[in-house]
N, C-alpha and C positions, 0 to 999 in steps of 0.2 A: 389648473389655477395659474393665473399670471404671477410673475415674480414681483417682489417689492419694487424693483427698479422699473419694470414695465408699467406698473400702476402709477408710480410717481411721474413718469414721462407723460402718461395719459392725462394726469391731473394738470401738469404744466401746459400741455397742449390745449386743454379745455379752458384754462383761465391763465393767460400770460400775466407776468408780473406787472406791477405799476398801476393797478386799477383801484380806485377808491371804493367803487361799488360794483357788484356783480348782478346781472339780471337773474330772474328766477329760473329759466332753463339751465343756465350755467351752474347755479347753486344746486339744482336737482342732480345734474351730472356729477358735481363734486361730492354730493352726499353718497351717491352710489359707489363712486371710486374710493371715497374715504372708508366706507364699510368694507370694501374689498381689501384695502390696505390694512385695516384693522385685523381682518381674518388672516392675512398673510404674514403679519408681524408677530413672531413668537416672543420677542423680548420686551414688548411694550409694558406689560404688567410688572415684570421684575424691575424694569428701569424706574418706573414710577415709585415702586416700593423702596428701591435704593435711594431715590431722592428724598423721600420722607424720612428714612432712617438716619439721614445725615443730621437731622434735628437733635438726635441723641448724643452726638459726639461732643467730647470735651478735651481740654488740654490739661497737661500735668503742670501744676504750679507749686513752687517751693513753699510749703506751708509756713515754716518758721520765719522765713524772710518776709513773707507777706504780712504776718501778724506784727512783726517788729516795725515794718514800714507804715502800716495803715492803722494799727491799733491806737485808740485815743487821739486820733487826728481829726481835724476839720477838713471835710472833703466836699467839694462842689462839683455837680455834674450838670452840664447844659444838655438839654434834650433828653432828660432822664425819664420822660413819660412815654417815649417811643419804645420800639421793640428792643433794640440793643441797649438803649439807655436804661430801660426798666430792668433788664437782666443784669446790667452792670450795677445798678443800685442794689439788687438782691445779693450779688456777689460781695460788694463792699460791706454790706451790713453784717456779713459773716465775720468780719475782722474787728467788729465792735469799735467803730470810729466814735470820737467824741460828739461830732455833729456830722450829719449826712444831709446835704441840701441839694434839691433839684431845682434848676432854673429852666423854665420852658414857656412856650407860648400858650400852654394849656391844652394842646392837642394830645389826646391819649391813645386814640384808636383801640381802646379796650384793654390796653396793657395794665397789669395790676400795679397798685401803689402800696408803699410800705407804711404801716402805722407808726413806725419809729423814725421816719424821715420827715424832713421839712420840704414843703413844696411852695415855690415862689413863682409867680407869673411875670415873665419879662421876655423880651425878644432880644437876641444877640445883635440885631441890627440897630437897637436903641442903646447907643453907648452910655448915655447918662444913667439909664435904668440899670444896665449891666454893671457899671462902676459902683452904683449904690449897693447892689447885692454883694458884689465881691468885697467892697470895703467893709460891710457889716460882718460878712461871714469870715473874713480873714483866712481863707482856705490854705491848708498845707499842700493840698493837691487839687488841681482843677482838671477835670476830664471834659473835653469839649466834643460832644457827640452830635449836637444840633446841626442839621443840614437839610437841604433839599436833595433827595436821593434818587429821583426818578430821571434817567437820561432822556427819555422821550418827552416828559413834561418840561424839562429844561429848555428844549428847543422852542417851546411856546411861551413859557414864563421865564424869559431870559432875564428880565430885571430882578425878579424875586430870587432866582437862582444865584445870580451874581452878588446881589446885596447880602444874601444869606451865606453862601459858601465862600465868598472872597472877602467882602467887607465885614461880614460877621466874624471871621477868623482874625482879621486885622483888629477888630474891636477887642476880641478876647485877649489877644497878645498885648495890645496897648494897655488895657485895664490891668492885666496880670503884672506887667512891668511896673505900672504906677503903684500897685498895692504890694509889690514885693512878694508875689506868690512864688514859692520855691520850685514848683514843678507844674508844668502844663503838658497834658497828654491829649493829642488830637486824633480823631477818627478820619481815615482817608479811604481811598479806594484803589483796587488793583488797576483800574483804568489809568491812574496817574503814572503808571510805568511808561506811558507814551511821552517822549520828550516834547512832542507837539501833537495837538489834535484840534481840528476845527469844531469838534462837538462841544457844546456849551458846558455840559456837566463835567466831562473829562477835563476841559481846560480850566474850569473853576476850581476843581480839586487839585490840579497840578499847581496852579498859582497859590492855592492855600498852603501846600507843602512848602513852597518857596518862602512864603511869608514867615512861617514858623522857623524854617532853617535860617533865614536872615536874622530873626530875633535871637536864635541860639548863638549865632556867630558874634553878635554885638553884646549879648547879655553876660558873657563870661560865666562866672560861678553864681551869680545872683539868682537867675532863673534857668532851670533846665527844661528842655523840650524834647518830646519824643512823639512818635506817631505809630498807629497800627493801620495797615491796609486790609480792607475787607474785600471779598468777592460776594457773589450772590448769597444772601442770608436766607436760609430755607424758611425760618419762622415767619418772615414777612416778605417772602419772595414775590416781587412784582410779576415775574413770569407765571408763577403758580396761580396767583390771584386772577390774572387775565385769562388763563386757560379755564379756570372754574367759571368765571363770568361768561366767557364766550360759549362754553359747553351748554349753558342754560338757554341759549338761543342766538341766532345770527350765524357767524362763521368764525373759525379759528384762523387768525392771520399769523403765519410763520414767515420770518424773513427769508429763510432758505431751507433746503432739504437736508443740509449736513452741518447744522450748528451744534457745537458742544460747548458746555459751560461748566466751570468749577463752582462749587457751592460749599458753604460752611454753616454752622449753627450759630444762633444768637449767643449760646453759652460759650462757644469757642471765641466769638467776637469779643465778648465782655472779658474773657480771660486773657485774650491777646492784648487788650488795652492795659490790663494789669501787668502783664509781662513787659509791655513797652515802657510803662512807668518805672518798673524795677530796673530796666536796662538803660535808663536815661543817663547821659554823660554830660558834664559841664562843657559848654562851648561847642557841642556837636549835636546835630539833629539826626537822631537815629530812627530809621523807619523799620518797622517789624511786620513780618507776614508769616503765616503758617507755611511750613516747608512741605508738608505732605497733605494735600487736599484730596487725595484719592483720584480715581479715574474720573474725568469730566463726564457730566450728564449729557445724554443724547436728547436734544430738545424734541425731535420728532417722535421718538419712542415715548418720551414723557407725555406728550400731548395725546398720543394714542392710548396711553395708560389711563389718562384722565377720562377719555371718552369711554373706555371699557368699564372703568369703575362707576361712572355716573349713568351708564346706559344711554348716553346721548347720541343722537343721529346728526349732530352738528357737522357740517363739512369743513375740511381743512383747505385753506388757500395759501399757496406760496407766493407772497405778495412782493418780495424784494425788500431791501433795507429801508427803514424809515430814517429820517433825520435824527441824529443823536446816537446812532449805532453804526459803527464802522464795519463795512463789508469785508475788506481785506486789510489786515494790519501791515505796517511797514515791515518788510522782510528782515531787516537787520536788527529787529528788537530782540531776537532770540538767537543765541549762538549754540549750536548743538554740542559744542565741546564743554559748555558750562551749564546749559539749561536744566539738565537732569539732576544737578547737584544742589540746586537752590529752589526756593519757592517759585512757582510759576507767576507770581505777582511781582517779580523783579525782572527788569529788562537786562539786556546784555551790558548796558552801560553801568548797571548797578551790581550785577552778579560778581564782578571781579573784586568788589570791596566787601562782599557779604561774609558774615561769620555767624556762628550759632549765638542766639540770644540767650538771656538768662533762663529761659524755658527751652528745653530741648526741642520742642515742637515748632519753634519759631526761628527764622533767620532774621538778621538785622544788618543794615548797612547805613553808613553816614551819607546823607543826601548832600551832594556838593554842587554848588552853583558859583561860577566865577563872579567876583564883585563887579557890579555894573550900575553906576549911578542912574543910568537911563531907566532901569527897572522901577526905581522909586518914583520917577517922574511919570512913567506910564501907569503906575498904580493910582497915582493922584488923578491922572487924566481919566481913568476908568471911574473913579469915584465921582468926579465932576460930571461925567456923562450920565451917571445914574441919578445925580441930583437934578440935572437939567431936563431929563426926559425918561419915560418908561418905554419908549419905542424900541422894539427888539433890535432893529437894524443898527441903531447908533450904539447901543450897549454892546452888541455882538462885535461890532467893528473895533471898539476900544479894547475889548477882551482879546480879540485876535491879534491886534498889534502888540499887546503885552505878551501874549503867548509866543509869538515868533521871537521877540527879544529874549524871553526866558529860555527858549530853545537854543539860541546862540550861546547864551551864558552857560547853559548846561554842557554844551559840547566843548566849550573852552576849558571847562574844569575836568574833562575826561581825559584819560591817557590816550596818546596818539595811537598806541598799538590797539586799543579797544575800538577806537573810531575806525581804524584801517580795517580791522576784522569785520565790523558791521558793514562798512562800505563794500567789502569784497563779497559778503553774503548777499547784499542787495543788488549789486551791479548786474548779475546775470538776468535779473527781472526788469531791467531798465525800460524795455519797450512796452511793458504792461503797467507801469506805474502811473498813478493819477498825478495831477499837477502838484498837489501838496507833497506827495512822496518824492517826486522828482526834485523839488526844491530841498527837501530834507537830505536826499542822497548827495546833492551838490554840496551842501554844507558839510556833511560827513567827509566827503572827499577833500574839500577845501581845508578843513581843520586837521585832517590826517595827512594831507599832502600827497594824496593818491588819486587815481582815476582810471577807469577801465571800461571797455565796451561791454554790452550786455546782451542777453537773449530773453526770450519770452518766459513768463512765469507760469509754471504748471498749476492747474486747479488743485485745490485742497480744502480740507475742512476748516471752517472758521471757528476758533476757540475763543469764547468771550471771557473777558476778565472783569 
């Protein structure tokens, strides 16, 4: 029998990356090779089971503190009809709030609703409608979970992603400040650990974190802000949904042969939002992330597990990376001296400020961005671009300009020693960096006051956050 590696090489030879469609003879060859790979892969079924079991995980929350904080309060959740939002609604109901209100566009995707909660239809992109709901509810706590969450879709629906993930957060912050809401907790993503990304989804969530951090800095003690970073949520996993759909016919498209990804449950995500709210501090925007996400899931083994469970003969094609998914992360994002001590959803720029959150299972750090008036101007320019056109190129360009400015402001707020360390970790890979990463390295070296020649980057597994 051929080894797994030999079969994979044969699959790559039969169907090179970058093809939108494959002819029938190629598909037939991949079907045969996929079945051979399935027979040779002993770990596929156990990896798929491990992925599914993550759905049962939960965090430990301090019960008495939660009841004192949330009991008999008015609580508003945006996006409370989605997967994480509906789980958050169920968790909040356990603490007997006075009012529990969900604001959403009405898209439920089959997630359950609570008989004891109130459901209001509105869009966070509609600031007057949002203000009306918040003004009537007068929430003691506002959880902002509504978002466009699909990185691949974001590359096609640029306008909707930016108006929801960026301007929607801006609207929530503005309305909360006007209404005097004491606490706002936002949902973010582990992808936001990248100080710069050309990907629309990642950039939109990165800017959203900055908007909330700027509000915290200017808000003083009136309104507190906090955030929770999620990685792949098993309960509504885009990856799992695609694998099941593809296994029913067509072909399974995997970006690479060696992708690993972290995952967490919807229950963990909801509880992390509660933990973040409990750990909010006046004048500081603290970001929370689960510190132990377990061993990352092997995507190829998971895909094979799906095929084995469904009995499908669908072929696997290693297609290369689509827009919205980064193939190689910036090398300086993780420092081996600190990465094992904090959540993998924190970068090296953030790990040095991390400490244990109010829940032992979470790390927290204050997001710091240097004051920069240009950022506000560029946010307004992005808003204007969205008002004038829905053309992806124009909106994407405005977002990218803002993202680079935010990247510079982030580096200016970081300690020079941390920047120098990130630069030294990246410099040996200089000859293999893409254009954006070369620009990033130059900025790290400039702000740290260092510079060094480099060498080629060795291949390695891509771990998705």
